[in-house]
C-alpha positions in Angstrom: 0.0 0.0 0.0 2.8 2.4 0.8 4.7 1.8 -2.4 1.6 2.7 -4.3 1.4 6.0 -2.3 5.0 6.9 -3.1 4.1 6.1 -6.9 1.1 8.3 -6.7 3.2 11.1 -5.1 5.8 10.8 -8.1 3.0 11.1 -10.6 1.8 14.1 -8.7 5.0 15.8 -8.8 5.2 15.2 -12.5 1.7 16.7 -12.9 2.9 19.7 -10.6 5.7 20.5 -12.9 3.8 19.8 -16.0 1.2 22.4 -14.9 4.0 24.9 -13.8 5.4 24.5 -17.4 2.2 25.3 -18.9 1.6 28.3 -16.8 5.2 29.5 -17.4 4.5 29.2 -21.2 1.2 31.3 -20.7 3.2 33.8 -18.7 5.8 33.9 -21.6 3.1 34.4 -24.3 1.6 37.2 -22.4 4.7 38.9 -21.9 6.0 38.4 -25.5 2.7 38.7 -27.4 0.1 40.1 -25.1 -2.1 41.3 -28.1 -2.8 37.6 -29.0 -5.0 37.0 -26.2 -6.6 40.5 -25.5 -9.1 40.1 -28.2 -10.4 36.8 -26.9 -10.5 38.3 -23.5 -12.6 41.4 -24.4 -14.9 39.1 -26.1 -15.2 36.7 -23.3 -15.7 39.3 -20.6 -17.8 41.6 -22.7 -16.3 44.5 -20.8 -14.0 47.3 -22.4 -11.2 48.7 -20.4 -11.0 45.9 -17.8 -8.9 43.7 -19.9 -5.8 45.4 -18.6 -6.6 44.6 -15.2 -7.3 40.8 -16.1 -3.9 40.6 -17.9 -2.1 42.0 -14.9 -4.0 39.5 -12.7 -3.1 36.9 -15.1 0.5 37.6 -15.4 0.9 37.8 -11.6 -1.0 34.6 -11.1 1.2 32.8 -13.7 4.2 34.3 -12.0 3.3 32.9 -8.7 2.7 29.3 -9.9 6.5 28.9 -10.2 7.7 29.2 -6.7 4.5 27.6 -5.6 5.3 24.5 -7.8 8.7 24.5 -6.3 7.1 24.4 -2.9 4.8 21.5 -3.8 7.9 19.7 -5.2 9.4 20.0 -1.9 6.4 18.6 0.0 5.8 15.7 -2.4 9.3 14.5 -2.4 10.0 14.8 1.1 6.8 12.9 2.0 7.8 10.1 -0.6 11.1 9.9 1.1 9.6 9.7 4.4 7.1 6.9 3.5 10.2 5.1 1.9 11.9 5.4 5.3 8.9 4.2 7.2 8.7 1.0 5.0 12.3 0.3 5.9 11.4 0.7 9.7 13.5 3.8 9.9 10.6 6.3 10.6 11.8 7.9 13.6 14.9 9.6 12.5 16.5 13.0 12.5 16.5 13.0 8.7 12.7 12.5 8.6 12.4 15.4 11.2 14.3 17.6 9.1 12.2 16.6 6.1 8.9 17.3 8.0 10.4 20.8 8.9 11.1 21.5 5.2 7.4 20.3 4.5 6.2 22.9 7.2 8.3 25.6 5.7 7.0 25.0 2.1 3.4 24.8 3.2 4.1 28.4 5.0 5.4 29.6 1.8 2.2 28.2 -0.1 0.2 30.0 2.5 1.9 33.3 2.2 1.5 33.2 -1.7 -2.0 32.5 -1.2 -2.6 35.6 0.7 -0.6 37.4 -1.9 -2.9 36.0 -4.4 -6.0 36.9 -2.5 -4.7 40.5 -2.4 -4.3 40.6 -6.0 -7.6 39.0 -6.6 -9.5 41.5 -4.3 -7.5 44.5 -6.1 -8.6 43.0 -9.8 -12.2 42.7 -8.6 -12.4 46.2 -7.4 -10.7 47.6 -10.5 -12.6 45.5 -12.9 -16.0 45.0 -11.5 -15.6 41.2 -12.2 -15.4 38.8 -9.4 -12.0 37.0 -9.0 -12.7 34.2 -6.5 -10.7 33.9 -3.4 -11.3 33.1 0.0 -9.1 32.7 3.2 -8.6 29.1 4.1 -7.3 28.7 7.7 -6.5 24.9 7.3 -3.0 25.6 5.9 -2.3 28.1 8.6 -3.2 25.6 11.1 -1.2 22.8 9.5 2.2 24.8 9.5 2.5 25.0 13.5 1.3 21.4 13.6 3.9 20.2 11.2 6.6 22.0 13.2 5.4 20.4 16.4 5.3 17.1 14.9 8.8 17.5 13.5 10.0 18.3 17.0 8.4 15.2 18.4 9.8 13.2 15.7 13.2 14.6 16.5 12.8 13.7 20.2 11.5 10.3 19.3 14.5 9.7 17.2 16.8 10.9 20.0 15.1 8.4 22.4 15.3 5.7 20.0 19.0 6.2 19.6 19.5 6.5 23.4 17.5 3.2 23.8 19.7 1.5 21.3 22.8 2.6 23.0 21.8 1.3 26.4 20.9 -2.2 24.9 
């Protein structure tokens, strides 16, 4: 079962990078040839003058995808490595505690980027009159300190395991 999960995480990581590549391509097209999409957006929105706000929002959104994709990569690869260690019976280790800390930092980065995206969406909604959906999610903010605490507990468990092995 755990090996299936590791393969699923690998596939998710590939999909993560594939989507990041597509958003990067879109960003490059928007920067190099912005006129290519403007007419389509004008027709889709039916609002004249709001297209510059939409393009600014879209450019910044695409730019945010790149660091978020890297943070997701950190989470997925560290989680897969932790699962592999657990399969070998080495779950309580300093390495896994460090991996969990990296996951916590990556999740914090994603949450900060989400706040920036929210501010950008609120600005775009005010300027254009269109609704750019965003809502604050507290789940990730609760998960960050939880992961840091779990990393500390894992670190202490690894130290206790090492102490126990040293006494036997």
